[in-house]
C-alpha positions as CSV (number, residue, x, y, z in Angstrom):
1,X,-4.8,-3.1,0.6
2,X,-1.7,-4.1,-1.3
3,X,-3.9,-5.3,-4.1
4,X,-5.4,-1.8,-4.4
5,X,-2.0,-0.2,-4.1
6,X,-0.8,-2.3,-7.0
7,X,-3.8,-1.5,-9.1
8,X,-3.3,2.2,-8.6
9,X,0.4,1.8,-9.4
10,X,-0.4,0.1,-12.7
11,X,-3.0,2.9,-13.5
12,X,-0.3,5.4,-12.7
13,X,2.2,3.8,-15.0
14,X,-0.3,3.4,-17.9
15,X,-1.5,7.0,-17.5
16,X,2.1,8.2,-17.5
17,X,2.8,6.3,-20.7
18,X,-0.1,8.0,-22.4
19,X,0.8,11.4,-21.1
20,X,-1.9,11.9,-18.5
21,X,0.4,13.3,-15.9
22,X,-2.3,14.6,-13.6
23,X,-4.0,11.3,-13.4
24,X,-0.6,9.6,-13.1
25,X,0.4,11.7,-10.1
26,X,-2.9,11.3,-8.4
27,X,-2.9,7.5,-8.8
28,X,0.7,7.4,-7.6
29,X,-0.2,9.3,-4.5
30,X,-3.1,7.1,-3.7
31,X,-0.9,4.0,-4.3
32,X,1.8,5.4,-2.0
33,X,-0.8,6.1,0.8
34,X,-2.4,2.6,0.5
35,X,1.1,1.0,0.6
36,X,2.1,2.8,3.8
37,X,-1.2,2.0,5.4
38,X,-0.7,-1.7,4.5
39,X,2.8,-1.7,6.0
40,X,1.6,-0.1,9.2
41,X,-1.3,-2.6,9.6
42,X,1.2,-5.4,8.9
43,X,3.6,-4.1,11.6
44,X,0.7,-3.8,14.1
45,X,-0.4,-7.4,13.5
46,X,3.2,-8.6,13.7
47,X,3.7,-7.0,17.1
48,X,0.4,-8.4,18.3
49,X,1.3,-11.9,17.1
50,X,4.7,-11.7,18.9
51,X,3.0,-10.5,22.1
52,X,0.4,-13.3,21.9
53,X,3.1,-15.9,21.3
54,X,4.9,-14.7,24.4
55,X,1.7,-14.8,26.5
56,X,1.2,-18.4,25.6
57,X,4.6,-19.4,26.7
């Protein structure tokens, strides 16, 4: 997901440079949403890993 967030971020930057502000804003919004989803998934897996590690001990 971070890969797609980075791709949309780059599209947003390039579109902004060429003056396509609507496309830039849309790509930026998509990149932001994908980034936050990736962070939430990371935190869920981190909590699950810590809980599994405690269950083994």
